[in-house]
N, C-alpha and C positions, 0 to 999 in steps of 0.2 A: 308506683313503684317498680323499678327494673331489676331483674334477677338475672345474673350471668353465671353460667355454669360450665364447668370443663371437667371432662372424666380423665382421671389419672390411674393407670394401672401401676401401682407400687407392689413390687415383689410377689406377693401371693395374693394380693387383695386389689379389687377395683375402688378406686376413691372417686367419688364425684365430688368435686369442690364447688360450692356455691357461695358466691359474694353476693350480699344483699345491699343494694345502694338505694336510698331515699332520695328524694328531691335535690336534696343538697350535695348529692355524689359522694357522700362520706361512706366509707366502708364500714356497716354496723355489726354484721355478725357473719360467720362462715360456717358452712354446713357441708359435711363430708359423708357420703354414702358409701360404704365398703362392704365387699361381699368376698367370702371364700369361694374358690372356684367350684363351680357345680353345686352352688348352693341357693341360686335364685337371685343373683345381683339385679338381672334385668327386671324382674318382677318388682324388686324393691324401687328400683329406678322409675319404673312406670307409675307405681303409686304415688311417688313424691311428685313427680310431674304434673299427675291430675290434680293432687291436692294444691299444687300452685298455678292451676289453669294453663300448664304447658308453657309457661313463660319464661323459658330458659334458652340460652344462647351459648355459642361458642364451645361446643363439645370437642375435646380432644383426648388423645391417649398417650401415655408415657410409660415404658417399662423400666424397671429397676430391679436389681438383684436381690435375693432372698435374705433377710437378716432380722432374726427374732428381735434381738434388743433394740435395733433401729425402730423396728415396727412398733413395738410397745412404748418406746419412748416418743414416737410421733404423737399418739394418742394422748399420753400423759402430759406432755409439755405444752400442747396447744389448747390450753384451757380456756382460750376465748372462743373456740369453735365447739361446734356440736357433731357428734359422730352416731350414725346409725350403721350397725354392723349386722347383717343377715347370715344366720347360721342355718344348719339342716342336720338331721340325723346323719352322723358321720358314715354309717353303713349304707345310706341311700346315696350320699355325696360319692362315695367309692364306686358303687354301681353305675351311677351318671357318668362319672369320668371314663370308666371302663367303655361303656357303651359309645361315648363319645369318640374314643380313639378307635373302636371297632369300625363305626360306621364311617370314619374319615380316615381310610389307611393312607400313610405317606407314601408316594412313589416319585418319581422323578419329574412329572408332570406337575405335582402340587406340593412339592418340597416346602415351598415358602409361604404356602397358603394359610398354615396353622401355627400356633405358637409353639415354641419348641418343646414346651413340657407335655405336649399331647403326644409327641412321637414315641411309638415303641423302639426299645433298644435294638438296633439293626444286628448288633453283635452277638445276640443272644439265640444260639443255634436251637434251642428248645422251644422257642416262641410258637412255630407252626404246629406243634405237635401236643400242646398244653390244652387243657380244658379251660372252660371259662372260669371255673372255681379255682383252677390252679393259678391262673393268671392274677387272679382276685387276692390270692393269698400273697403272691409276690408284691402286689401293690401294698398291702397291708403291712408285710414285713419291712418294706422300703430298703430292702437290701441290695446286694450286687446284681442280682437278677431282676431289679425292678423294671417291670415293663411299662410303667407310667411315671415318668421323672415327676410329672406334677404331684403325685400322691404325697411326695415330702413335703411340698408347699401346701397342701391341704392339711397336713398335720400341723405345720407351723401356724396357719391361720387359726386353728382352734387353741393352739397355745395362746395366741394374741388375745383371740376372744375370752379366754378363761380368766387370764391376767386383767384385762380392761373392763370386765364386766361391772366392777364395782366403782369405776369412775363416774362422777357426776355428769361428766359431759359425753358420756356414752350410754346408748340405748342398743340393747341386744334384741334382736327380732328373730323369731323362729320362722322359717320356710312354711312349716306345717301350720302356723298361726295366719299366713297371709293367703291361705288357699281355701276355697269353699268346699261344700259337700260333694260336688262334681269331681273333684281331685282328691278326696280322703280327708278333707279338712272339716271345718265346722263353720257355718255362716255368721253365727253370734260372735265366736271367738275372732275371726276375721274382721268383723266391724269394730269391735273394741281395740284390736291390734292397731288398724289404720287410724282410729281416732287418737289412740296414744302416741303414734307417730306424728300426726299434725300437732298435737298439743306439745310433743317434746320439741319440735322444730318450729314453734309459733308460725304454722301455717293455717290456713283458712280450714275450720272444720265442717265448712257447708258443703264440700266436695267428698265427704267420707262415702256416702251412699254412692255417688258416681265411681269412686275407686273400687269400692267392692264390686260393681257391676261389671267394670272392665278388667278386673284383676283375674289371674288364673283361678279357675274354680268357679268364676262368676258366669253370668250369662254371655258376655262378650269374650270369645276366646281367640280374637284375632291378635298378630303381633308377637308370638311366641314360638319363633324359629328355632331358638336355641334350646327348646325342650323336647327331648325324646318322648318322656311319659309325663314328667312333671307330677307325680302322685307320691303319696306318703306310703312308707312300708315296702317298697319294692325290695329291699333286702331279703325279705323273708321267702321270695321266689327264687333268689339267685345265690344265696349263701348256702353252703353245705356244712356239715359238722366241723370239718376243719377250719373253714373261714371264720366260725364263730369261735373256735379254740384260738386261732391266731389272733384275732382282733381283741381278745380278752388278755393276750399275754405279750404283745408287741407294742412298743411305743406307749403313748399315752391314750389311745384310742378309747379304752374302756372308761377311762376317768372322764373323758369329754362326754362319753354317752350318759353317765349316771349325773355328771353336775349339771348338764343342760336339760335333765329331766326325761331323757328318752327311755331309760330304765330306772326302776326305783333302787335297786343294788346291782353290784358287780357280778353277782351269780346267776344273771338272767340266763 
């Protein structure tokens, strides 16, 4: 069996579109791997590749504008396909996004090196004088002073995840359930989660142990240049009281936090 794969960057999400061709060259099924920015898309991609013995070809990327209704409709209407969408604690996703921007400042030499949503807004005169917590609050508020354009895309990504999680052709996977004890996760939970992914996508379960071994938090930590820390709960070291207040009262952040099980109630 030959599997060909292409990575598609749609709006806020990475889509890895996998077409499965048996010996008859007939298209049997389609698999899409999707990830909200800074939520571990590359980790999910690596797990799926290992499950299928790395037999994928033709990887490409295509950018598209952000549109919530179209994003949701794409999941809903492609009933012949299977989608795996990886999410993460929104608080950790925002911290990770902030760190990515801070570690990769935009200047005249690398203007085109990073996606536009990583760029701090140059026209904000307050940027150099703000603390990390003040910048995080601006990201959370997604307002005129938003220092990370992509925080609105992250928010849109969670909206799509929240609305698509009940579709039969969609499997929501938490980043925290794909990392081992080394990164703040649980080895047993990781094993069951990867096994669930294999079963959902009709991929061999014989490579589950290997995927655990080579995934983030396993014994093999190579190939994760996109991770700065890659651990769970970093927001606790970075959020101050104002950040917590802001994320509870702006947008739908707090609804995402509770509905995906990161807190038991909105009053955390």
